[in-house]
N, C-alpha and C positions, 0 to 999 in steps of 0.2 A: 501544568501537569504533564507528565510523560505517560503516554499510552502505547503499549506494544501489542501487536497481534498479527495474524497471518493475512495474506491476500487471498480472499475467497474462502469458500467452505464446502462447496458442492463437488466433492471429488470422490469418485467411486473407490479409488484405491486407499481412501482413508478408513474404510470399513474394517473394523477389527484392529486398527492401529490407533487412530485418533478417537474414533467413535466406538461405542460398544458393539461387539459382534451381533448381539441381539438387542434390538431397539424396541422400546415400548411404542405403542400405536401413535401416541401424540408427541413423539420425539421431534425436537427442533434442533437442527444443527447450529444455527446462530445462538439459540438459547443455551445449548450445551457449552459452546465455546465461551460465552459470556460469563460462565462460572470461573474461568481461568484467565481471561484476557479482558482488558478495558476498551478494546477496539477491534473492529474487523474492517478490512478494505473490501468493498463490493467490487468483485471482479466481473460479474455478469453484465454490469452496466456498460462495459467496454464493447460488448457484442450487440447490445440493444438496450434501449431505455427500459427500465423495469416497469411493470404495471403498478399503479398506485396500491392495488390490493396486496401485492407482494410486499411492498415497502411497509404497509400498515401491519402486515403479519410479522415482519422482521422486528418492527418497533415493539410490538407486544411481547415477542419472544425474549427480548433482552431487558424488559422492564425491571427485572429483579436486581440488575446491576445499575445503580444510580450514577456511577461515574462513566458509564459506557458511552462510546460514540462510534458511529460509522463514518468512514470516508468512502467516496465513490469515484471510480474512474469514469471520466467523460467518454461518451460513445465515440468509437473510432471514426465515425463519419466526420467528426470535427477535427480529428488529429492525424489520422493516417490517410483516409480517402479525401478529406477536405471537400466534400460535396454535400454537406448537410444543409437542409432547408429550414425555413421558418417553422414548418410543421415538426421537423425533427427536434428543434429547440423546444417547442411547446411540449412534445411528448416527454422529453428528458426532464423538464421542469415539473411536469405533472407526476412523473415517477418519483422524484425527489421530495415532493411536497409533504407527504406524511412524515418523513424523517425530519424535515425542517420544522414542521409544526410541533413535533414532540421534542424538539431541541436536541436531536440525535445526530445531526449532520455536521461533522467536524470540518470537513473540507471536500472539495471536488478536485480530483487530480487530472490534469491534462498531460497524458503520457504520449510523447512523440518518439518516433523511431530515430535511429542513429543517422539516418539520411537527412534529418531536419537540422540543418546547420545554421549557425548564427550569421544572418545577413539582414539588411534593412527590410526586405520583403517579409521575411519570416517574423521579425520583430513586430512589424505592423500587423501581421495576422494574429499574433499573441495579444496585442492591444485590442484588436477587434473582438476576440473571445472574451477579454475582460469586460468589454462593454455589453456583450450579449448575456453574460452570466454575472452581472454586477451584484446580485443578491447573495452570492456564495463566497466563502473564503476559498480562493483559488490557489492551487499549487501546480507548478509546471515541472515535469520530468523530461529532461533532455539528456541524450546519451553521447553526443559528440563534443569533443574537447574544445571546440571553438566557442562554446558558451561560457567557459570558465575564465572570465576576465572581469575586472572591476567595473567597467562601464556598463556591461550587461547587468550585473547585479544592481547597479544604481537604477537602471531603467525598470527592472522588476520591482524594486522597492518603491519607485514612484507610482507604479501601477498597482501596488499592494498585492502582488502575486508572490507567493512563497516559492522557494527553489527546493527541489527534491535532491537530497544528497544520496548517491547510489553506490552500491558495491556491485561490480560486474566484472567479467573477464576483461583484462586490460589489453585488448587487441586493437591494433591500428590506432585510430584517433579516438578511442573510447575515453569518455570522461572519467577522471580519477576521483577517488574518495575525497570528501571535503566535509566541512561543518559550517556551511554558509546559512545565513538567515536573512531573508528579504521581506518578511512580513511577520505578523503575530503568530503565524502557524509554522512551526518547524516540522520538517518532514525528512524521513529516511526510508529507503527501500533497499533490501538486501536480496539480490537475485541469484546468489551462488557464484561459484567460480568454475563452472564446467567448461573449461577451455576446449575440450575435444568436440563437444556438441553445440557450442554456442552459435556458430555461423555455418554449421554443416547442413547442407541441403537434405531434405527428406527426413529430417529428425522431428519427432513429435514434441509438443510443448513439454510433456512429462520428461522426455530425455534431456531437453535443454535445461530444465530447472531441477535436475537430479543432482543435488549437492548437499552434503551435510557439513555445516561449519563446525570446527572444533571450538572449544572454549577459548583457546589462545587466539583464534581468528576473530572471535566475537568481542574480545576485550577492548581492542582499539575502537570498535564501533560504540561500545558502551561509554567510553570516554568522550567520543564525539557527541553522542546524544546528550551527555551532561553539559558539554560546552554549548550545544544548541539550546538547551533548556535555559541557560542563563541569559539568553537573548530573546526568548519566545514566551508567549502566553501559554500555548499548548504545543506539545510535540507528539507526532505520530510516527512510530517506528514499525515498519511492515516487513515481515519475512515472506518472500515470494518464492522460495525454494520448496514448492509444494509437493513434489513427488513423494509418494508413500509417507506423507505426514511429516516430512522433515521441517516444514515451516512451523508446525506446532511445537515440535521438540526444541528447535532453535529459538523460537519466540519465548518459550518458557525460560530458557537459560538466559536470554538477553534481558528479559524483564527482571530476573533475579539479580543480574549483574548491575543493572541501572538502579534498582531500589536498594541494593546492598543487603538483602535479606532473602531467606528461602520463600518460595511461593508455592501455593497449592497447585498440584497437577496430578492427573490420573497416573497411578503406578504403571499402567500399561505402556505409557510413553517411554519411561525409563527402561522397561523390560525390552522394548523393541530397539531402543538406542542406549544400551548400557553405558557407553562411554560418557554420556551426559548425565548420569544418575546423580552425581554429587552436586 
């Protein structure tokens, strides 16, 4: 099954664009998005392991969508700082436990920075993370072009780690778009193509991911997703261009392209981004 959805949901600038301007008292952001998407990528887990009570709350909020799954980014202490302890491992697993218990955890994403290049030491570290998190379907996101070779894909397949196919500004040694599959979980992440702000210092996360894909730019990715689907059990396609709700708008369009049919979406999304109305 192909599931499409945005990365994260707790963004103040989505008010009145993605979410209703006036929300009822019991409004749930994941519950609202689960009406229109079959997946959400948990972004907050990159900054710290979620509390089990939060995960339980998210699970209940999306219960109305029986095909729904979460994916979760591994805490950056394991991927960027690489100083995580056994206690950090325990806290992350405790935070994931409610989602796993409810059958809602589709994959855990290990997102590494572009400085994380392909070499024996880093491959050994990836294998170590596989051992630490053996109970999860794992996916690795790398951004440096050195990882795009057949031998690396074979190693990942042997470790049963999925490879994330990404769209990003193609600057320097940036990894290029692909449709690779190295496990039963296929994965795609679209970061936008904001060349001006991608590596610019003192730019906020919102500025870096401020990019709206056109339908013409999304179509090749819809084709890649279909190719990935033919070699996977489950495919997760994530839109990470979250500024001002662009991830929701582009996610809806991409889901429609992949399925080949119109999908339900709030009319406000098309009002804010009229070029994507069709």
